N, C-alpha and C positions, 0 to 999 in steps of 0.2 A: 943435657945430660949428654955420656959419653955413646957414641954412637955403637961402639961396639955391647954396649949394654941395653940398647935400644933395639937394638936386631934383634930378630926371632926367626930361628931356625926350623922348618918345618920336617917334619919327620917324613922320610922315602919311604911307601908302604911299598911293602915286599911283593904284592900283586895288584896288578888294575883292578878299580872298583868295580865293586858288582851288579852297578846299575851304570848307567847314561851311556851316552857314544863314543865306542871303539873307534877313533882317527887311524890307526895304524893298522887296522883290519879291513880296509878300504883297499887297500893294494892286494889283498889275498884275491880276491875277484880275477885280476891278471896272473895270478900266478896259477890260481884252480885251472883255468881254462887251457892256459898251456900244457897245464901236466896233462890235464885228461886228454888234448888232443895229441899232444904225444904218443901216449901209452895206448888210444883207440887206433893210430892210423898206425901202431905200430901189430896191434895185436891183430886189424882189419887186414894185412899187409901179409901177416902167417895165415892166417885163415884161408885166404884168397891165392898164395901161391901152395898152398900144402892140397887146395881142391884140384888144382892142375898137375901137380907131382904127384898126388896118390891117384888121374881120374884112372877108368878102366876104358876108357873109350877107344874108338879107333879113328884116326888123321885128328883134326884141329882139335874137336871138341870146342865145349862152350862152359864158362861157367858165370853165373849170376851173381853177382859182389852181394846182392840183396838175399837174396833166396838160401843161401848158404848158412844164415843164421836164424831161419825159421824152423826149428827143430822141436821133437816133441813138447813141452806147456806152452813155449810161445806161437805154436798154431791154434791152441785150443784157445787163448786169451785175444788174438787177433780174429778171429771166427765167432768170438763175442761181441766184440767192438762191431763185425761189419752184421752179426743175424741177432746180437742180444741174447738173453738164456734161452734157444731154442734150442732143439733137437739138430738142429742144425751143425749150432754152435759142438755140444756137445752133449749126451745124455745126463752126465752130471755136474754140468757146466758151473752151477750155484757154487760147488765147491771154490770157485777161484772170486773174490771180492771184486768190487767192479770199478777202482777207481781207476786202476790203470786203462781195461776197454773203454771206457768213458772217455779218455784223453788223447787216446788212439782214434776213436770214434772221430771227435773234435776235431782234430790236428788231421785226418785222414782227407777230410775234406779239400785241402788245402794242398796236400802232396799228391794225393789222388792213388795213395797207396799204405796200407794197414802198414806194413814191413817197415818202408820209409818212416811212418810216423812213429813206430816206435820205438826203431832204433834215434831218434832225433829227441823224443820224450826220454830215452835212457841216457843222450850224451847232456842235454840238459841236467836231468837231475842229478848225472855224477858231476856235471860243475857247480852243483849248490848243496851238493854232499861233501867234496873233495873240501870248498872253501869254508865249511864251518868245523872241519874237521883241521885245518891250519888253525885255525883259530881257537879249538878248543885242547889240541895238542900244547901248541906254543901256550897256553894259559896256562895250562895243569900240569904239563910235563918239563915246560923249561924250553926258551928260544930255541928253534931247529926241529922240536921234536912234533911240530906239525906237521912238518913238509915230510919227515920220516914216516909218520902214520898215513900221512895221502900216497906215497909212494906204496907203501905195502897193501895199502887196501885197492890201489889200481892193478897191482899184480899181485893180488890175493892168488891162492891156488884156485881158487874158482872164482876169478873174477870175469871169465868168460861171461856169466850173469848178470855185470854191468854193462855189457854192449847188446848180447841178444834181445829182444823182447820180450824180457821178464820181469820179474815186480820188483827184484832187489835194487836196484838204482832207485825209483820212483821212492822205496821203503826208508832206504836210509838217507834222501831228501828230506824226510822228514825227521827219523829217529835223531841223525847228528843235528840239526840244528834244536830240536826240541830238547834236548839235554845240556845244550849251550847255553840257550836263554834262561833252562831251569836253573843252572849256577849262576847266574846273575839274576835270577830272582824274576825275571820279567817273566808271569808264570801267564798272561794273556797272550804272546806269542811264541810260547810252549808249548799251549793248550792249541794253537792252530797248526803248528809244526809236527804236531801228534795226532792229527786230527788226518794230516795228509798220509803217516803212515798206517794210520787207521782204515784207511779207506782201500790200500790194496791188500793187506794181508791182516788174518787174524793175530798174526805175531804184534800188531799194534796196542794190542790187549796188557802182553807183558811190557810191551813199551810204557804204558801207562802207568802201570804197575811200579816200573822205576821211577817214572818219575813222582810220585805219590810218596815211596821212601826218601826222595830226593829233600820233598818238603817238610818229612816228616824230620830229618836232620833239623831242618831249622825252625818250623812251626810259626814263620810271621809273613804275615798278609796273608791270612787265610782267605779272605773274601776274595780277591784276584788268582789264589789257587783253584779255590772252586768254581770260578768261571771258566779259568782253564781248566780244569777238570771236564766239565761240560762240553767244552766245545770240542775235548778230544776224542768224547766217545758219539760227538753226533751221528759221526760215519756208520758207526757199529747200530746205532737206533734205527738209521734210518735204512742201513740194509732188511734188518729184522724187520721192520714194519714191509717192506717188500716183499720180504719170502714167506711172510703171515699171508699178503694179500694173494699172492702169487702162490706159494706150495701148500698153504694153511698150515704152516710151520714157522715161526719166527727164526727157530736153528736148523732149518733143513740144510742147512750148507755142511752139518756135522752128519745127517744119513746121505748125502752125497761124497763127502771123504769117503764114508762107509764101503758104498756100492761102489763107486769109481775105483778107490784104491787101497781099499782092506783098512785103512785107518780106524782103528777104534783101542778106546783103553785095554791096557793090559798089562797080565802084571811083568815089572821090568826082569824079571829072570826068566821069563818066558818069552819076552823081546829080543833078549839077549840070544838064549838058547836058538830060537827061530834065526835068528841074521846066522849066527854062526856055521847052522848045518845046513846054509847054501854050500858051502864048501864042498858038503858031499853030494847035492842035489843033482843025479846024473839029467834032470830037466833044465838044467838052466842052461844062459849060454853062459859062453866065456865070458866073455865081458861084463855083465852083472854078478859072476862068484867075483869077480875082483874087485870090485865096486865094492860088492858087502863087504868083503876086506876092509876096504877103506873105510865103511862107516863105521865101525867099530873103531878105527886108529881116531876117527874122527870126535867119536864119542869119546874116549878116553882124553883126548886133546880139549876140547872142549869142559870136561869136566874139571883139568888141571886150573884152565882159563878163570875157572869160575871160582876156584880154591885161591887163585892169585888175585882175584879183585875181594876175597872176603879180607884175604892175609894185609891188603893195600888200605883197607877198611875202606872202599870203593861200594859203599851199601847199594845205593840205586843202580850201576853198574851191575853188581852182583844179582840184585833184585830180577833186573832184567834177563841178564843172560842165565841163571840160575830157572827161572822160571821156563823159559822158551825150551834151553836144554830138557828138563824135566818131563815136558811133553812129549817129546820125540823119544826119550827111553823109556817111554810106557806106553809107544806106540806099538801095532800089531808087530812090528820091525822095523827095524832102523832103518830110514830110509831118507834121502836126501840130507843128513846132518850135516857133510860137508859144504851145501852150499849154505845152510842155515848160519856156519858158520860166518859166513859173509855178513850176514846181517848184524851179528855180533860185531859190530865196529870196536867197541872198548878194546878188544885184543888185539887191534894195530897200536893202540894208543897205549899199551903196557909194554908190547914190543919196542915202539919209541922210546919209551924214557927208558929202559934197558938197554937198550943199543946209545943211547945218546953219548956223545964224545967217544964212544968207543966204533973207530970205522971197522973193525975185522968183525964185530957183531953185526952193524952194520949192512956191513956187503954180504955176510953168510946168509944174512935174515934175506936178503933182496935178490942175491942168485939163487936160492932157493924156490922163492917164491914165483921168480921171473920164469923159470924152466918149468914147473911145474904149470902155471899159468900158460904157456904156449901148449904142451900136451892139452889139457884142457881143452884149449880152444881149438886145437886140432882135431880130437876126440868129438866134439861136438859137434860141430860145423861138416864134418864126414858121417853125421848119425847116428854115431853108436852111444851108450847110454854116460852119461856123465851128468852123474845127480839130477 
């Protein structure tokens, strides 16, 4: 037989297989660490310098490089880590899910500081989130897109919450791997990753909805998908059991959301009108008035990105982002929508695909994000309201 006739040429797959190991992804840990370290040091330096430049002290003064990050909800989360769901933490503490405070409490024994523990957890969580975003971006949007998406996430306009002791970094450390594993049809690891996100934010419910839609697109391996789903909802079930035992209501989370922050389901037009009317509210601080204007801008951008997901037929992403945004638009008024856009990580993937191979687009997004991010770091660490 002629050698040419006996040889077989195997076709080259267009994408990596959806299951099995991914050797090329091992190097992304190092890349993720470098990106997180570089951006984190930059943002911390900006915050520290701003604290000195804007100080109103007389004489040499003093700036605590850790304390400047403990503002607003961060202080409540750290008090929960130290005191549990008690009045000492906050009268409406159960509005915050227990995952992040539990980790802070555990790590606080070694760092001797809840604030340092929170900053450390968020640094590690950011590395995990960025690592899987690198893999997900390169897989779905083409080589190099993962790095672009990672930079957009780390310099997102509200990326200050990836540094400060908030729950966004830990949520993304669960949400991004969950979608990565789901798209490789590894449903049990996806369930464990989603459980991390579910343990820290109620938004985990919308993440799980997106994962269910991802499975419906394939409808294979239903048994493993069901196991993954059960694993993903366990933190929610556990928290409901705790609330039933301690507060007499498994859904007491919603009670504290309403009593502490005035959040409850509202007609979307009424919510928009209330937000808009803050412009003329004489009793509102100037800082809050401007922030509420940006809430409306963020809501419009969020809707645009959900539409973008639908046009791309990214149904899992659309379900996740759309359901999350919908709850924000029917709340009492628009509140923290710019911060919630940070957790809608597919935004960074869409922008990375749009700017791939177009240096002018990439630079425009990066400059705009970095400038706004720097502003947010200064505003937040100086104690003003920033979503």
